[in-house]
N, C-alpha and C positions, 0 to 999 in steps of 0.2 A: 773445095767445092764436093769433093769427092766425101768428106766430112759433113758433109750438109748434107747431103743425098745420103747415107748412113746415119744419117739421123733422124731424116724427114722419116727412110724409110721405118725405119725403129719404132719413132711415135707410130707411122699408119698400122703395123702391123701392131702394136698394143691397145689399138684403135679398135681393129677387130677382136681380139680375145677378150677385150672389154663389153665390147657390143655381144660378142658369142654368151661370155656370161651371163651379161645381164639375161637375154635371150632363153638362156638357158635356166637361168634361177625363173623368171616369169614363167616359162613349161612347168617347172616343177610345180609355181607357186598354184598355176589353174590346176593339177592334175590332184594337188594335193585339197586343191576345196572341192572338185570334185569326185574324188573322194571321202571327202568330208559331208559332203551335199547327201552321197550314194548310202551312208551310213547312218546318217542323220536322219534324213526326209521322211515322213511317212505316208506308204501308198495307200490310199483309199481305196477299200477294197468295195465291191458291189456291194449294194443294197435291195435286196426284190422286197416288196412289197404285194401284201398279202388282202382283201378284201374281204371278210367273209359277212355274208351279208347277214343282218338283224343281231352283232354281233359288235363287227366293230371291225380298226383296221391291226394289222400286225406287219412289224418291218424286222426283214432277219439282215442281217449281215450277213455275207459268207465269204469262207474261206479256200480264196483259190489255190495258195500257194503250200495246203497241208493237205487238200486233196484237187485239184487241179483236174480229174472226171470230171470225179462226180459234180464240180462247178458249171462247167464247161457246158455239163449235160442239161440239167437244171436250168440253167441260163437260156439256154439252145429252146428248149420245150416251151419255155413260157413265151419267149419271147415270139415263137410263131401261135400263141393264143391255146397250145395246147392245152392248161386250166386252167383255163375262163367257165365260169360258168359249173365246174367240177364242186363235188362236195366234199365231207369228211364223212370217210364208208364206213368204220372203225373209230369207235369213240371208247376208251378202257377207263374205267372210272381209274382215277392217281395214277394213271399211267403218260398215256398219252393218246394224240388224235392224230389218226393217220388218213390219207387224202393222195387225189394223187389215180385217180382209177380213170379211167372213160367210159369202166363199164358203170360202174357204180358200184361192183362189187364185190369189188378187191380179187381181183381172178385178171383186172385186162393186161395187157400186155403191149407197149407201145411199138409201133415200127417204122422202118428207115424212114415211111412216109412223111409221116409227126417230126419226125426227126430234124429233115431235108427238105419238106415242102414239095413234095413232088410226089407221082405213083408208084406208092413200092408197101405190097403189105409184108414187109417181111416182117416178124418181128424181132428184135433186141437185145440185148442187154450189157451191162458195163463192169468193168473187171472191181470189182469189191477191194474201197483204199481203205482197209481197218489191217490193225495188226494182225489179228487170227490171220488173215491170208494174206501174209507176208506183206504187207505195206506198214513198215513201222514208222513213219513218218506221222501219224495222225495218232496226237495224241488229248483230242478233245477227250473232255469227262460227257458222262451223260446226266447234266444237270438240267432242272425245268428250263424251258425256254430252246434245247437246242435241237434241232433239224438235223436227221440224218434218212439213209434210204431205207425205208423194205425191202427185205428180200426173201427167198425162202430157204425153207432147210431141209435139204434132202440126204441130214447122214443114217437115218432109218435108214435108206437102201443104200447106201455106201456109196453116196456121190457129193461126198461133204465140200468137194470145191468148186460143183457145179451150182450149190447153191449159196455158196457165196458169190460169185459171179455170175449172180439174177436178177440182179436189180434193172430196173428199167425207166421208169417215172412215178410209183409209187414212195410217199413220204412221210416219215411222221414226229409231231411235236412233241417235246418228253411235258407234260406237265408237273411231271413233279420227277424229283430225283433218283436215278436208276444206277447204283457202281457197276449193276451184273450186268450190265450190257457194253461197260466199258472193253473194246478189244471188238468186238463180235457184229460193229455194225457202221459206215460209214456215216460218223456226223460230216458234216459241210458245214454247220453255221449255227448260227443261234438267235435268237429274236431279241432285238434291243428295243424296243417298240411293240405295248398289245398285249404285255402279260396277263394281265387284266382279261383281255379278250379268250384265252387258253383258261382262265379263272372260270369264265361264267360256260364255257364247253365244257368244262368237269363238272359243273355246277347244276348242266342240264341232262346231261347223264346221269348222275346221283339221283336226281327228280325221276325222270324213268324209269330207272332201277329200280325204286321205291317200290313205283305203280304198276309197274310189271309183277312184281313181288307180291302186292292186292290183291290181282288178279288171277297167278298163280295159287296162293292161299284159297281165292275162293271156286276154282275149279277143285284142290284136293278138297273141302272142303264137302262141295257140290259129292263125287265120289265118294266120298264115307259115308255122308246124307243116304244114297240109293244103294251103296254092296256095303259097306262094312269095312274093316280089313279080313286077311284070312286067320287071324287067329278068332275073330268076331263078326262075324257075317249081319247082316241084316233081314237076311233070309236064308233057308233051306236049298242054296242053290247048287246045282250038280256041282261039281269036280270032275279034272280032267292033267293029266301031265299036258306036257308043253308039246312031246312029241306025236302025241294023239289030236292039239288042234292046231297043227303046223304041217303043211307039206314039203316042205325042209330046214333045213337048222344045221348051219354049216359056219363057218369062218372064213377072212381073207385070206389072199397066198398068205405062204410062207416064205418070205425071202422078198427080195430087192426087184426092181425095173426098169430098165434100162429109158432113163428121160427123153423125151424128144417135144421140143417144143413145137407147139402147134399143129398139134392131131384133134384136139380138144378129146382126148380119150383121158379120165383120173383117176389118181392112185393113192385112195382118201383113208384116213388112217383114224387114231385116238382123235390124236388134237386138232382135228378138223370138222368132231361133230360136239357139241355145248349148243347152247339156249333152244333147245330142240329142233337145229337144222343140219343140215352139212354147211360149212362154211367151206366152197371152195376159191378160196385166197388163196390158203394155202396148200392149197393140192398140186400135186405135181403132174403134168401132164406126159404122158407115158407110150413106146413103143404100140403102134398097130398091134400086131402079129404077137407080139406078149400079151397084150389085152385079151386079143380074140381067145386067147389059146387058154386060157385062166378065167375069162367071164362063166365059162360057161358053164362050170361050177359056183361057179357065187354070185349067180346073174340077179344084180338087184335091179328090181323095176317096183314101180308108181308104188305104190301102198303100203312096201315092205318094212318092217320094223328093223331098223341098227340100235343096238348097246352096245357101249365099250367093254371089254369082258376083262381089260387087265391095267395095268398101270393105277399113275392117280389119280385118273377121271374116270375110273369104274363105274358103271352105270349110265353114265351121261346116256341118255339116248336120243331117236330122231326116228320121223317116220318119211321116206323116202318120197319128193312133192317136187323135184325141181326137173323141170327137161332135160335136166344133162344127167339122171337117174343113172337111163341107159347106158351109159357112157360111164360107168361109175366102175372102178375096181377099187376092193375091200382092201386092205391092211391085215396080216392078221389078229390085230389090238381089237379088231370089230367083227361083232359076229352079226351071222342074218337069220329072223328070221318072216317067214314067206307063210301067214297065216292062211287056213282054210275058213275065207270070207261065212260061208256058210254059219259055221261056230262061233269065230273070235274077230272082233274087231280088231286093227290095230291100235287105233285110239286108246279103246280101255286094255287094252293090255296094255301101251302105254304106262298111262296112268297106274296100271296094277302095279308096277313095281316103283313109280315113283310114291305112290304112299305105304307097299311093302315092303322095306329095303332090306330086310331078312335076303330076300329072293337074292341077293346079290351081293350083299356083305357079311364079312363073317364079324360079330363082336363079342368074340371069347380069344383069339386071335391075335395076337401078340403084333404080326404083318395082315397088310391085306392079301388075302389067297384072291389067282387071278379067278373069272367066271369061267371054268370049263365049259366046251360042249356035251357034256357027259349030264354035269349038274342045271344045265338048263333044259336038255330033255325029258329029263325027269321031276323037275318042278313042279309041284302039283298045286293049280288056283281056282277058284271060284272061277264056276262059268254060268252068268246070269243067261236069259232067254236074249239071244242075238238082237231082237227087238228093241228090248231096252238100253242095251249097248249100244244101240245106233242113236239110240235119244240123248243119252251121255254127250255123245261125239258128238250130236248136234251144237249142243249147250257148250263143249268146249271150243266150237265153230265159233260160236254169236264170240264168246269172250277174247278170243284171237282176234277179232275183227277189229275187239277193241283196244288192242293190244297195237294193232298197226296204226290205230287212230291217231292213241298215242305217242307210238313213234312218230306215225309223218306230222307232230304239231308240234 
């Protein structure tokens, strides 16, 4: 009986060990299958669908594993209807289309209320998830169809990091490859359907630019017809130096300013002056006290003439017409000319520069020299009767109205 009992106990132990071994093997098998599934299973990325009125549908695959905060911010704003009804406010030929600004001008910034669906007017921005900002995980290359967050560039003000982390709601989609942007902006997805829509948008801006160029040539031809050039005027006009025709000729602030969002005080430099106007979408907002201290010397007002005086875009100009003008502080790269309106029309002066490029270009030099204030002050131009200048300005306004209709269409 004892031996039988021992045999029974031994068999029971063996059975327990066998069962335990089977359980362990099964458990290992389950874990292995789990790891295998995790390793081989493809997780579907979220897809954003964008309906572009009169053009078609764009579908964009988003990459949360590469740019998690950027994707989360974009999805949240989308689901709250933030982007509904907004436009592509900026289209650059063979480069990109930009949208996501509720103001429609490029200067809008989202609020916490937009993000959270509550009453809160505090503006916000997100961390820039791209290599230059220390986010090495983002290796998306800027090819056609890639979507990325637009941001400001404050490097000229010594505030590089602030610019890196200034994105909010605005985004851009590449219409052509551009490796120069690799690692500099937070790319977070790519178009998987609707590249033809991007091609249509690109072709529209090409046609628009061609029409604008034709209208600009019309203005230039009218100027030459009425006044000729400085070397070959149509009449024996009186001449005078610009310092005699302006009550003030100066440039913007030398040095940077403290950035402060929400002040609606703008720091405008050379990059904001193009297409005959000031573009506030890239102009940083600055501290009010600093603005008021420096604005006294360089007080931009409606009707003032602005011209880029240094860099690659030297000679680009604009006439201050925006309501934000009185809240604009110029940077050193932009000169301000306050014309004496009884003698000189700002529109006439603008086209005088446009037609007579020698007023700012140095053709014989190997490198373009800066347009010094001393040169501006001493520049001599012809001065037609103010009524004739005003007549030309009225013609320009008519053509600009046509430009607006072209853009609107």
